[in-house]
C-alpha positions in Angstrom: 2.3 -13.2 -68.4 5.7 -14.8 -67.6 6.7 -15.9 -64.1 10.2 -15.6 -62.7 12.2 -15.9 -59.6 14.1 -12.9 -58.2 17.1 -13.2 -55.9 19.0 -10.4 -54.3 22.7 -10.5 -53.5 23.3 -12.7 -56.5 26.8 -11.6 -57.4 28.6 -14.2 -55.5 28.5 -17.0 -52.9 25.1 -18.5 -51.9 23.1 -16.0 -54.0 25.0 -16.7 -57.2 24.8 -20.5 -56.6 21.0 -20.3 -55.9 20.4 -18.2 -59.1 22.3 -20.7 -61.2 20.5 -23.7 -59.7 17.1 -22.1 -60.4 18.1 -21.2 -64.0 19.4 -24.8 -64.5 16.0 -26.0 -63.5 14.5 -24.1 -66.4 13.2 -21.0 -64.6 13.5 -17.4 -65.6 15.7 -15.9 -62.9 16.3 -12.3 -62.2 19.7 -12.1 -60.5 20.0 -8.8 -58.6 23.1 -7.2 -57.2 24.4 -3.8 -56.5 26.8 -4.1 -59.4 24.3 -5.8 -61.8 26.9 -8.6 -62.3 26.1 -11.1 -65.0 25.1 -14.6 -63.7 25.0 -17.5 -66.3 21.5 -18.2 -67.6 20.0 -15.3 -65.6 18.7 -11.8 -66.3 20.9 -9.3 -64.5 19.4 -6.4 -62.5 21.2 -3.6 -60.6 19.6 -3.3 -57.2 20.7 -1.7 -53.9 18.2 -2.7 -51.2 19.2 0.3 -49.1 18.0 2.7 -51.8 14.2 3.4 -52.3 15.0 4.7 -55.8 16.8 1.5 -56.7 13.9 -0.6 -55.4 11.4 1.5 -57.4 13.6 1.1 -60.5 13.7 -2.7 -60.0 9.9 -2.8 -59.8 9.6 -0.8 -63.0 12.1 -3.1 -64.7 10.0 -6.2 -63.7 6.8 -4.6 -64.9 8.4 -3.6 -68.2 9.1 -7.2 -68.8 5.5 -8.2 -68.1 6.8 -10.5 -65.4 5.1 -11.9 -62.3 7.3 -13.0 -59.4 6.6 -16.6 -58.3 9.5 -16.5 -55.8 11.5 -13.8 -54.1 14.7 -14.7 -52.2 15.9 -11.9 -50.0 19.5 -13.0 -49.9 21.5 -9.7 -49.9 23.3 -9.2 -46.7 26.2 -7.5 -45.0 28.2 -8.2 -41.9 30.2 -6.1 -39.3 32.6 -8.1 -37.0 33.9 -6.0 -34.2 33.4 -5.7 -30.4 30.2 -4.3 -29.1 31.9 -1.5 -27.2 33.4 -0.2 -30.4 30.2 -0.1 -32.4 28.6 3.2 -33.2 25.0 4.1 -34.2 25.9 4.1 -37.9 27.0 0.4 -37.7 23.6 -0.7 -36.3 21.8 1.5 -38.9 23.8 0.0 -41.7 23.1 -3.6 -40.6 19.4 -2.8 -40.2 19.2 -1.2 -43.7 20.8 -4.1 -45.5 19.6 -7.1 -43.5 16.1 -6.1 -42.4 14.7 -2.8 -43.6 15.9 -3.3 -47.2 14.1 -6.7 -47.6 11.0 -5.2 -46.0 10.9 -2.3 -48.4 11.6 -4.6 -51.4 8.7 -6.9 -50.5 6.4 -3.9 -50.1 7.4 -2.4 -53.4 7.1 -5.7 -55.4 3.7 -6.7 -54.0 2.0 -5.8 -57.3 4.4 -8.1 -59.1 3.7 -11.2 -57.1 1.8 -14.2 -58.4 -1.3 -15.2 -56.5 0.7 -17.9 -54.7 4.1 -16.2 -54.5 6.7 -17.6 -52.1 8.9 -15.0 -50.3 12.0 -16.6 -48.7 14.1 -14.4 -46.4 17.7 -15.6 -45.7 18.6 -15.1 -42.1 21.4 -16.7 -40.1 21.8 -19.0 -37.1 22.9 -15.8 -35.4 19.3 -14.5 -35.7 17.8 -17.8 -34.6 16.4 -17.7 -31.1 18.3 -20.0 -28.7 21.2 -20.6 -31.1 24.8 -20.0 -30.1 25.9 -16.3 -30.4 29.4 -15.1 -30.9 31.5 -12.1 -29.9 31.8 -9.3 -32.4 28.6 -10.1 -34.2 25.9 -8.3 -32.1 25.0 -5.8 -34.8 24.8 -8.5 -37.5 23.0 -11.1 -35.4 20.4 -8.7 -34.1 19.5 -7.4 -37.6 19.1 -11.0 -38.8 16.8 -11.6 -35.8 14.7 -8.7 -36.9 14.4 -10.3 -40.3 13.0 -13.4 -38.6 10.4 -11.4 -36.8 9.5 -9.5 -40.0 8.8 -12.8 -41.7 6.5 -14.0 -39.0 4.6 -10.7 -39.1 4.2 -10.7 -42.8 2.7 -14.2 -42.8 0.0 -12.9 -40.4 -0.6 -9.7 -42.3 -0.3 -10.8 -45.9 -0.8 -14.5 -45.8 -4.4 -14.1 -46.6 -3.4 -12.9 -50.1 -2.3 -16.4 -50.8 1.4 -15.6 -50.3 3.8 -17.6 -48.1 6.6 -16.0 -46.1 9.3 -18.3 -44.7 12.8 -17.6 -43.3 15.8 -19.8 -43.5 18.4 -19.4 -40.8 21.6 -20.6 -42.4 24.6 -22.1 -40.5 28.2 -22.1 -41.7 28.7 -22.0 -45.5 32.1 -21.4 -47.1 31.7 -17.8 -48.3 33.6 -14.6 -48.0 31.2 -13.4 -45.3 31.9 -16.5 -43.2 35.6 -15.7 -43.5 34.9 -12.2 -42.1 33.0 -13.6 -39.2 35.2 -16.6 -38.4 38.7 -16.2 -40.0 40.3 -19.5 -40.7 37.2 -21.6 -40.1 36.4 -24.2 -42.9 32.7 -24.8 -43.2 31.3 -28.2 -44.1 28.8 -26.8 -46.6 29.6 -25.2 -50.0 27.7 -22.3 -51.6 26.6 -24.8 -54.3 25.1 -27.2 -51.8 23.3 -24.5 -50.0 22.2 -22.8 -53.3 20.6 -26.1 -54.5 18.8 -26.4 -51.2 17.4 -22.8 -51.3 16.4 -23.2 -55.0 14.4 -26.3 -54.1 12.9 -24.6 -51.1 11.6 -21.6 -52.9 10.1 -23.9 -55.6 8.3 -26.2 -53.2 8.6 -25.0 -49.6 5.4 -23.0 -49.6 3.5 -26.2 -50.2 4.3 -27.3 -46.7 5.4 -24.2 -44.8 4.0 -20.7 -44.1 5.5 -18.3 -41.5 8.1 -20.9 -40.7 11.5 -20.1 -39.1 13.8 -22.9 -40.2 17.3 -23.7 -39.1 19.4 -24.9 -42.0 22.7 -25.7 -40.4 25.2 -28.6 -40.5 27.4 -26.6 -38.2 27.1 -23.3 -36.3 29.6 -21.8 -37.0 
């Protein structure tokens, strides 16, 4: 039985950098994205976390490879930046589906594929970190990321006894397309490659020292 790491939202930015860092360390990496885009050194997987059928197909793919998942990084995310009074129900539903419900359903579906000491790392934002600065236009995004934080803590209580560790990283400003959507013109002090290397190291070893942790990973916010 082979072990591997699975990362969602691996087509670009932090996800792609994390996948490459893990592959460079010698791991088998399944790089998942909605378009199934090739990432150097990785196995590509088409996965839309808002689709139950897509999630089921992903599980079948992993099982067909006789893989066990040593680490899952729920990195896929989306952002809406517009004033609260202009948001509609569908905006909040979309943010919830991508940033919170999708990761929850993926974890649930992949449970049979986890190793006995699997590490599940959810990627949130400083926008979802209690007490951190909040910004106009990001209420739907930030509240969905806060829900992901709460989910992580709940899963550690409910499934931690299985030997699995659930941690959440609340990222600060990283120079990505999403950051540019949220803060046009802002130049972040952290590159995707730097953050990707950190996340890769954390999914490898973080469960040795953390379980149910909510960790701020931010040089700046934004």
